DRENDO-247393 format. One record per residue (C-alpha): residue in one letter; z, y, x. Coordinates in Angstrom, 1 decimal. Each point is the difference from the previous one (the first is absolute). Layout:
a,Z,Y,X $
...
***
This chain:
m,6.9,5.0,-24.9 $
v,-2.3,-0.6,-2.8 $
k,-3.4,0.6,-0.3 $
k,-2.8,0.1,-2.8 $
i,-3.4,-0.5,0.0 $
h,-2.1,0.9,-3.0 $
g,-1.9,-3.2,-1.8 $
k,2.3,-2.2,3.0 $
g,3.7,0.3,-1.6 $
t,3.3,0.8,1.9 $
f,0.5,-1.6,3.6 $
v,3.4,0.7,2.5 $
s,-1.4,1.6,3.4 $
n,0.6,-1.0,3.1 $
p,2.1,2.8,2.0 $
n,-1.7,2.0,2.5 $
v,1.5,-0.3,4.1 $
e,1.1,2.5,2.0 $
y,-0.5,-0.1,3.5 $
s,2.5,2.8,1.9 $
l,-1.5,1.5,2.9 $
n,3.1,1.9,1.4 $
d,1.6,-0.4,3.9 $
q,1.0,-4.2,-0.7 $
l,-3.0,-2.8,1.3 $
m,-0.2,-2.4,-2.8 $
s,-2.4,-2.8,-0.8 $
f,-1.1,-0.1,-3.6 $
a,1.9,-2.9,-0.5 $
e,3.5,1.6,0.6 $
s,-1.7,2.8,-2.3 $
l,-0.2,-2.3,-3.1 $
d,3.4,-1.9,0.9 $
n,1.9,3.7,0.0 $
q,-1.0,1.0,-3.5 $
h,0.8,-3.7,-1.1 $
l,-3.6,-0.9,-1.1 $
s,-0.9,-3.8,0.1 $
y,-3.2,-0.8,2.1 $
t,-2.2,-2.4,1.3 $
t,-2.4,-0.9,3.1 $
q,-3.1,-1.6,0.2 $
v,-1.6,-0.7,3.4 $
i,-3.5,-0.2,0.0 $
q,-0.6,-0.1,3.5 $
q,2.2,-1.1,3.0 $
e,-2.0,-0.8,3.4 $
l,-0.1,0.9,3.8 $
r,-3.2,2.9,0.6 $
p,-1.1,0.9,3.0 $
a,0.6,3.4,0.6 $
t,-3.4,2.7,-0.6 $
a,-0.2,2.8,2.3 $
k,2.2,1.8,-2.4 $
i,2.3,-2.4,-0.9 $
a,0.6,-0.7,3.8 $
d,0.5,4.3,0.4 $
m,2.6,0.6,-3.0 $
l,2.4,-3.8,1.3 $
k,-0.2,1.0,3.4 $
i,-1.8,-3.2,0.8 $
p,-2.7,-1.5,1.7 $
i,-3.9,-0.2,-1.6 $
d,-0.5,-3.9,-1.2 $
s,4.0,-0.6,0.0 $
q,1.3,-1.5,-3.2 $
y,2.4,2.2,-2.4 $
l,1.0,-1.4,-3.4 $
y,-1.9,1.3,-3.0 $
l,1.3,-0.1,-3.5 $
e,-1.0,1.3,-2.9 $
r,2.7,-0.3,-3.5 $
l,-0.6,0.9,-3.6 $
r,3.5,1.3,-1.7 $
s,0.5,-0.1,-3.5 $
v,2.9,1.9,-2.1 $
a,0.5,-1.6,-3.5 $
d,-3.4,-1.9,0.3 $
d,-1.6,3.4,1.0 $
k,-2.1,0.0,3.6 $
l,1.6,2.6,1.5 $
m,-1.5,0.5,3.4 $
l,-2.0,-2.0,2.8 $
i,1.5,-0.2,3.2 $
e,-1.8,-0.6,3.1 $
n,1.9,-0.1,3.0 $
r,-0.9,-1.0,3.7 $
i,2.6,-0.7,2.4 $
n,0.7,-0.9,3.4 $
i,1.1,-3.0,0.7 $
t,0.9,0.2,3.6 $
l,3.1,2.5,-1.3 $
c,1.2,-2.8,-2.7 $
p,-0.4,-3.4,1.1 $
g,-0.7,-2.4,-2.9 $
i,-0.9,2.7,-2.5 $
e,-2.9,-2.0,-0.5 $
k,1.7,-2.9,-1.6 $
v,2.4,2.0,-2.7 $
n,-1.1,-1.0,-3.7 $
f,0.0,4.1,-1.1 $
n,0.0,-0.7,-3.7 $
n,2.9,2.2,-1.1 $
i,1.2,0.3,3.6 $
s,0.4,3.4,1.3 $
l,-2.4,0.8,3.2 $
f,2.3,2.7,1.3 $
n,3.0,-2.3,0.2 $
e,-2.0,-2.5,1.6 $
i,-1.4,2.1,2.4 $
e,3.2,0.7,1.2 $
e,1.4,-3.1,-0.2 $
l,-2.4,-1.3,2.2 $
a,-0.3,2.9,2.2 $
k,3.9,0.0,0.3 $
r,-0.4,4.0,-0.3 $
k,-0.2,2.7,-2.7 $
i,-2.5,1.0,-1.2 $
s,-0.2,3.8,1.4 $
f,-2.6,2.3,-1.9 $
a,-3.8,0.1,-1.5 $
r,-2.4,2.3,-0.5 $
s,-1.9,0.0,-3.2 $
t,-2.8,1.3,-1.9 $
y,-1.3,0.2,-3.5 $
e,-3.0,1.1,-1.5 $
a,-1.2,-1.0,-3.2 $
l,-3.5,-2.1,-0.1 $
t,-1.7,-2.5,-2.2 $
i,1.5,-3.1,-0.3 $
g,-3.4,-1.5,0.9 $
t,-1.4,-4.0,-1.4 $
e,1.8,-1.8,1.8 $
r,3.7,1.5,-0.4 $
g,-0.6,0.6,-3.1 $
k,-0.8,-3.8,-1.2 $
l,3.7,-0.6,0.9 $
l,2.1,2.9,-0.8 $
e,-2.7,-0.6,-3.5 $
l,-1.5,3.5,0.1 $
p,-3.7,1.0,-0.3 $
s,-0.9,1.1,3.4 $
s,-0.5,3.8,-0.5 $
t,3.8,0.1,-1.4 $
p,2.2,2.3,2.6 $
a,2.3,-0.9,1.5 $
l,2.7,1.0,3.1 $
k,-0.9,-1.8,3.2 $
m,2.8,0.9,2.2 $
q,-0.7,-1.0,4.1 $
q,3.1,-0.9,2.2 $
t,0.6,-0.8,3.6 $
v,3.9,-1.4,0.7 $
y,1.9,0.5,3.0 $
l,2.9,-2.4,1.9 $
s,-0.2,3.6,1.9 $
e,-3.2,2.5,1.4 $
k,-1.8,-2.1,1.7 $
e,0.4,-3.5,-1.8 $
p,-1.3,0.0,-3.4 $
v,0.5,-2.9,-1.9 $
e,-1.9,-0.2,-3.0 $
y,-3.3,2.6,-1.1 $
g,-0.7,-0.7,-3.6 $
s,-1.1,1.4,-3.3 $
v,1.3,0.0,-3.4 $
w,-2.4,0.3,-3.2 $
l,2.0,1.4,-3.1 $
k,-1.1,0.5,-3.2 $
g,-0.1,3.5,-0.3 $
n,1.3,-0.2,-4.0 $
k,3.5,-1.9,0.8 $
y,0.9,1.2,3.5 $
f,1.0,3.3,0.9 $
l,1.6,1.7,3.0 $
t,3.2,2.4,0.5 $
t,1.1,2.2,2.3 $
t,3.4,1.8,0.5 $
l,-0.3,2.8,2.5 $
q,2.1,2.6,1.3 $
r,-0.2,3.3,1.2 $
r,0.8,1.1,3.4 $
***
């Protein structure tokens, strides 16, 4: 697609990116692969942290026990599209803290190290302003609207393996769903 900006010229615009909310759980990396979009992932932070009460509750681990905090920036065609903040239960996927997550799918790595498939996820979506820190990473003013997805990923009903937040650029990312009438 081509976009004209008065006084500046004509530019090739980056495509919008779709994420399907149908009945199959898919990572954002898998979604981009399915759309045949080339992307890059840059790890901003990757470190073991002691679990706060909230993180311990969400991951069902003891307070102050270690979890992996992973913060990544994902881009398509040099456009920074999303900021991903993961908190991972390292007892369910030993060795995950040693993985270099630049361009590696988190879901695939969890399944490989846990030696089991991810079962399901619970997600919520809300529109918020991006804020100062996240805005800097996504190259947006702090007051820019963004879509925040909060998700807990489970290996089984009682085993949350990842609790994360994904901040999506509101002007580039859209969600779709197909619903059947019963």
